[in-house]
N, C-alpha and C positions, 0 to 999 in steps of 0.2 A: 466649371468652378472645381478646384482641388481641395479635399478634405485632408486635413493633417493630422495624423494620429501619432501620439507620443511613442517612442520606440519599445518602452517596456509593454504598452498595450498590445503593439503589432507583435512581439516576441511571444508573448502570453497566447494569443489567439493561434499562433502558428503551432504551439507545443501540443502535447497530450495532456498537459497540466493545465486544468482551466483556472486562470487566476481571478477568481470572483470573491475578494474580500467584501464582506457584508457586515452591516453592525449586528449584533446579537445582543442578547441580555447582559452577557458578562463582558462584551468587547468585540472584538473582530473575530469571523470565522473565514474559513476559505475551504472551497470544494478542489479536490483533486481528482482527476480521472486516472485510473490506473487499470492497465491491461497485461497481457502475457503475450510473449512472442508467439506468433502465428505457427510455426513450425517447431515444437519442442518446449523446452523448459527454459523458463527467465521471464521477468518483469520486464515491461515497456511503460515507464523509463526504468531504468535501474537506479537512478538517483533524482531526487526531486528536491530543489532548495525554495524554501518560503521564508518570508518573514515572520516575526514572532507573533502569534494568534493565540487566541484563547480557546477556539473549538476548531478542530479539523474534521471535514466529512470527505470520505473517501468513498468514490464509485468504483468497484472493481469489477472487470468484465473478463472472463475467460474467452480469450481470441483465438485460441488454439483451433485449428483445421478440425472440423467436425469428424473427419474420417480418422483422426488419431484417437479419438475416444479418449482423452486425456483430462482428468479432473484436477482443477487447482484451487487453493485458496489463499488468503492473506491474512496475516495477523501482524499486529504492530507490537514489537516485544518492548518490555519495561527496560529502558537504557541500564546496562550492565549485566541484564540477565539473559541476554541474547543466546550466548554459548548454552547455558544450562537449558533454555528452552528447546534449541536445537537436539542436545545431546538427550533430551527427554523423548524425543520422537523415535528414538531407536527402540525404547523399550514399551512402546504402546503398542495396540493391536494393528496389524497389518491393513485394515479394512479403513478407507477414507472416513466414513460415518462414524465408525467407531472411535477413531483418533480424535475427531473434532468434538465429538460427545465427551470424550475424557478429559479434552482441555478447556472446556467452557468452565469459566469462573477461575482460570489458573492465575496465580498472583505474578506470573511472568508475563502475561498478556494485557495491554491497555485495551484492545479492540481485536475482533477476527470475525471473518465471515465463515460461512459453511463450505462444505465442498462443492464447488460449481462445475457442472458438466459444460462442455464447448457451447459458447452462446449464451450462457447464463450470467447474470450480473447480481451483485447485491452491494447496498451501501451500508457503510459503518461510519461511527461519528467516536471522537474521543477528545479530551482536553488535554494537550500536552502539559505536564507538570512544570515546563519551562523550557528555554532555548537548549539545543542539543541535537544530537545525532539519535534518530528512532530508526532501528533496522525493522523493516518488514520482511517475513518469511513465508513461504508455502508451507502450510501443515500438512499436505499429503505424504504420506510415508516414503522417504527415500529422496525425496525433492531438495527440501533445504540442506540435509546433512550430506547425502552423497553427491547431489547434482548443483549443489551451491544455489539454489534459487532463493536468494536473499538480496533485498535493495535497501536503499538508504533515503531516509527522509530528514533533511537537514532543515531544522527550524531555528528562526533567529538570524538567517543568513539571506540576504535580499539577492534576488535574481540577479545575475550579472547582465548588463546591457553592452552592446557595442556600438 
């Protein structure tokens, strides 16, 4: 007996993005799994497209090879404030944990993780103010500004199917 699966379900199951819309108190929510490139600096995936939802939960895992001993984090920037956030990183302490502590509660950030060592993960949640593009950046000093560790979360755009 063959089981037929809609193409969108198949595509979601094959990607790093877990497309699991679920009802929530205010409407729909979605879970996104976000990681890092195994060798070096970068998010995997660098771009995520989802339908418009009320709540987004991101599980971020630092997948860097442990021998690199490189910490990473993820912060969702307020639309239009991405460059201000990245520029502010140049003026903060050079220590990962001090930088993250200084940025907690920033008006430029919708949600953020702490600084995570290789193999560690953390979940964050936020309510997008509406459809649009939300950049996610690594707050570890030098990663977003110098090494361009930035990705895009596009809300309100359905995932294309082929």
